Every structure is written in structure tokens, then in C-alpha cells.
C-alpha positions in Angstrom: 42.5 25.4 5.8 41.1 21.8 5.9 39.0 20.6 2.9 35.3 21.2 3.3 33.5 17.9 3.9 29.9 17.5 2.8 27.8 14.7 4.0 24.7 13.7 2.0 22.5 13.0 5.0 19.4 12.1 2.9 21.4 9.5 0.9 22.7 7.9 4.1 19.2 7.7 5.6 17.8 6.2 2.5 20.6 3.6 2.2 20.1 2.5 5.8 16.3 2.3 5.2 16.8 0.2 2.1 18.9 -2.3 3.9 16.3 -2.5 6.7 13.5 -2.9 4.1 15.3 -5.8 2.5 15.7 -7.5 5.9 12.0 -7.0 6.6 11.0 -8.4 3.2 13.1 -11.5 3.8 11.4 -11.9 7.3 8.0 -11.6 5.7 8.8 -14.2 3.1 10.0 -16.7 5.7 6.8 -16.1 7.7 4.6 -16.5 4.6 3.1 -13.0 4.9 2.5 -10.9 1.8 2.5 -7.2 2.8 0.9 -4.7 0.4 1.9 -1.0 0.8 -1.2 0.8 -0.4 -0.6 4.5 -1.3 -2.6 7.4 -2.8 -3.5 11.0 -2.2 -6.2 11.8 0.4 -9.7 11.0 -0.9 -8.6 8.7 -3.8 -10.5 5.8 -2.2 -7.9 3.7 -0.3 -10.2 2.7 2.5 -13.3 2.1 0.3 -11.1 -0.1 -2.0 -9.7 -1.9 1.1 -13.2 -2.6 2.6 -14.5 -4.1 -0.7 -11.4 -6.2 -1.1 -11.7 -7.5 2.4 -15.4 -8.5 1.8 -14.4 -10.3 -1.4 -11.3 -12.2 -0.1 -11.6 -12.7 3.7 -13.0 -16.2 3.1 -10.1 -17.1 0.9 -7.2 -15.4 2.7 -6.3 -14.6 6.3 -6.1 -10.8 6.2 -5.0 -8.1 8.6 -4.6 -4.4 8.2 -2.3 -1.6 9.5 -3.8 1.9 9.1 -1.3 4.7 9.1 -2.4 8.3 9.7 -1.0 11.5 11.2 -3.9 11.4 13.6 -7.3 9.8 14.2 -8.6 6.2 14.0 -11.4 6.7 11.6 -10.2 4.3 9.0 -9.2 1.6 11.5 -12.7 1.6 12.9 -14.1 1.2 9.3 -11.8 -1.7 8.6 -12.7 -3.4 11.9 -16.3 -3.1 11.0 -15.4 -5.0 7.8 -14.5 -8.0 9.9 -10.7 -8.3 10.0 -8.1 -7.4 12.6 -6.6 -4.0 12.3 -4.3 -1.6 14.3 -3.8 2.1 14.0 -0.3 3.6 13.4 0.1 7.3 14.3 3.1 8.9 12.5 3.3 11.9 14.8 3.2 14.4 12.0 5.4 12.4 9.5 3.9 12.0 6.1 5.2 8.5 5.4 6.3 5.2 6.9 9.8 3.8 6.6 11.0 0.2 7.1 11.7 0.6 10.8 8.2 2.1 11.5 6.6 -0.7 9.4 8.5 -3.4 11.4 7.3 -1.8 14.6 3.8 -1.8 13.3 4.0 -5.5 12.3 5.4 -6.4 15.7 2.4 -4.7 17.4 0.0 -6.3 14.9 1.4 -9.7 15.8 1.0 -9.0 19.5 -2.6 -7.8 18.9 -3.4 -10.9 16.9 -2.0 -13.2 19.6 -4.5 -11.6 22.1 -7.6 -12.4 20.0 -9.3 -15.6 21.2 -10.6 -16.4 17.7 -7.0 -16.6 16.4 -5.8 -19.1 18.9 -3.4 -21.5 17.1 -3.4 -19.6 13.8 -0.2 -18.7 12.0 0.8 -15.2 10.8 -1.7 -13.6 8.3 -1.3 -14.5 4.7 -2.1 -11.0 3.6 -1.4 -7.7 5.4 -2.4 -4.3 4.0 -0.5 -1.2 5.1 -2.7 1.8 4.3 0.0 4.4 4.1 -0.5 8.1 4.8 -2.4 10.0 2.1 0.3 11.7 0.0 1.7 11.3 -3.5 5.3 12.4 -2.6 6.7 11.2 0.8 5.5 7.6 0.9 7.1 6.9 -2.4 10.6 7.9 -1.1 10.8 5.3 1.6 10.9 1.5 1.0 8.6 0.1 3.7 9.8 -3.5 3.2 6.5 -4.4 1.7 6.2 -7.4 -0.7 4.5 -5.2 -3.2 3.6 -1.5 -3.7 0.1 -0.6 -4.9 -1.3 2.9 -5.5 -4.7 4.3 -6.2 -5.3 7.3 -8.4 -8.9 8.6 -8.7 -10.2 9.9 -12.0 -10.9 13.5 -10.6 -7.1 13.8 -9.9 -6.3 13.8 -13.6 -4.4 11.6 -16.1 -1.2 13.8 -15.9 -0.2 12.6 -12.4 2.5 10.1 -13.6 4.2 13.1 -15.1 3.9 15.3 -12.1 4.7 12.7 -9.4 7.0 10.3 -11.2 8.5 8.5 -8.2 5.2 7.3 -6.9 4.5 5.5 -10.2 8.1 4.3 -10.6 8.0 2.3 -7.3 4.5 0.7 -7.8 3.8 -2.8 -9.0 0.1 -2.1 -9.7 -1.9 1.1 -10.2 -5.6 1.2 -9.6 -7.6 3.9 -11.4 -10.5 4.4 -9.1 -13.9 6.1 -9.6 -14.2 5.2 -13.3 -17.9 5.6 -12.9 -17.3 9.4 -13.2 -15.2 9.2 -16.3 -17.8 10.9 -18.5 -17.7 14.0 -16.2 -13.9 14.6 -16.2 -11.3 15.3 -18.7 -9.5 12.0 -18.0 -8.2 9.9 -20.9 -7.5 6.4 -19.7 -5.3 5.5 -22.7 -3.3 8.6 -22.2 -2.9 7.8 -18.5 -1.7 4.3 -19.2 0.8 5.7 -21.6 2.0 8.2 -19.0 2.4 5.3 -16.5 4.4 3.3 -19.0 6.8 6.3 -19.5 7.6 6.0 -15.8 7.2 2.3 -15.2 6.7 -0.1 -18.1 6.2 -3.1 -15.7 3.4 -1.6 -13.6 -0.1 -3.1 -14.2 -2.9 -0.6 -14.6 -6.3 -1.8 -13.4 -9.4 0.5 -13.8 -11.9 0.1 -11.0 -14.8 1.6 -9.2 -14.5 0.6 -5.5 -18.0 1.9 -4.9 -19.8 -0.2 -7.4 -17.3 -3.1 -7.7 -16.6 -2.5 -11.4 -13.2 -3.9 -12.4 -12.4 -5.2 -8.9 -12.2 -8.8 -10.0 -9.0 -8.0 -11.9 -7.5 -6.5 -8.7 -8.6 -9.6 -6.7 -7.0 -11.9 -9.2 -3.7 -9.8 -9.1 -3.7 -10.0 -5.3 -4.4 -13.7 -4.9 -1.9 -14.7 -7.6 0.8 -12.6 -5.9 0.1 -14.0 -2.5 0.2 -17.6 -3.8 3.5 -17.0 -5.6 5.0 -15.3 -2.6 4.0 -18.1 -0.2 5.1 -20.9 -2.6 8.5 -19.5 -3.6 
């Protein structure tokens, strides 16, 4: 009887995706585009944070957005109303984007931008946001090829989430704690949360914000602009 051969399919898929992600990141760097993979659970405030960020930075940076959802175009319409180009990516039931899907989205975004009269003669955007599918598990497993990973955790979700969803926090460069205006009404200890994040990822920067009121958002803007500048000048 021949020896049983076991193939780790998931590992093979992830290895191939990691290679594709590295290639995409290199392409983005050559083009001078800083891609932010923005992740969170549903309702944490990704789109609200994005819209306020666009309003604050669109006069400083050339921004575009890719909205990923299983279905609908609600968030894309919201972003378009905020005054920057955006396209919708439907995942067909998948709860994440991988590097290949992200590259396809960027290709379609580039084609869309080329059709806009107001962008005639302009280069690739300096800053592109990928608003990933709302989920704390699947999006963290697949490298999208982004220049940086950012996540939003809202106060009502609880300060224990770095312990319960470790990979999401391990892969993020910055963690935004949203809805700090409701801190008095929830059992959320910000210091304990930051300690839990450090257990998973000592390098991640934690920025408390309220996307609705704008509290704390300047620190997020500063983080973004400094990262874009360093990316484009490296």
C-alpha cells in the first residue's frame, strides 16, 4: 500500500496569495500609491470614519476608494457623495478580499479614473482606501497587498476583542478605537484594551477617536499623511 499523501491546501493558497500580495505592494510603491486596507466588524464605523477622513484630507491628498461588500452599493454612494472617486467590489458571498481580488479592483479603479474628465492628465491617486468586508476573522487571514492595514474597533464591542480575535490585531499597523463618546455607558477600559493589543502586536499604534464628532481624528490624519509621505519618498 502506498504511503498516504496529505496536502495542506490552505497553506498552499496562503503562500501563493502572500507572493501575489508582495508583488502588488511593490507595484503600488513604484506607482506612488499608498493603499490602506481598512477592516472592522459590521457597524464599527468604517464608512463614517472614511467620510470624515476624506473631508479632512481631500485638499491635501489625491484620494480614491474601493468599497468591498457581499452585496449592495450603499457605502459607495456615501463615499461618492463625500466628493472622491469610488468603485464597488462585490465579493459574491466571500467574506474577505485577497491579493488577486485587490489587484483586479485596482485595475478597475484605474480604468474608472481614466474615464473621469476632471482627472485628465492626473497620475495615480496618492491614497487609496480599500474598505474591506465587515468581519473580524476572514479579512485578517489574507494579505491584500496593501501598504498598511488599519482596523476599527468600536467601544460597544468590548475591550477583550484582541484576545478573542488575535490575528486581526496581529496584522494591523494601526487600531482606531471608535465611538469613544459612549465610553461612560459601556464597560470598556481603554488602558486594558491597549494592553490587550500590545499582547498581540506591540508595534500597533492605538488611536482613540469618535468619527461622529471628530474627537481624536487629528492623530489619525497625522498617522496617514506621514505614512503616505514616507511611502512616496522611499
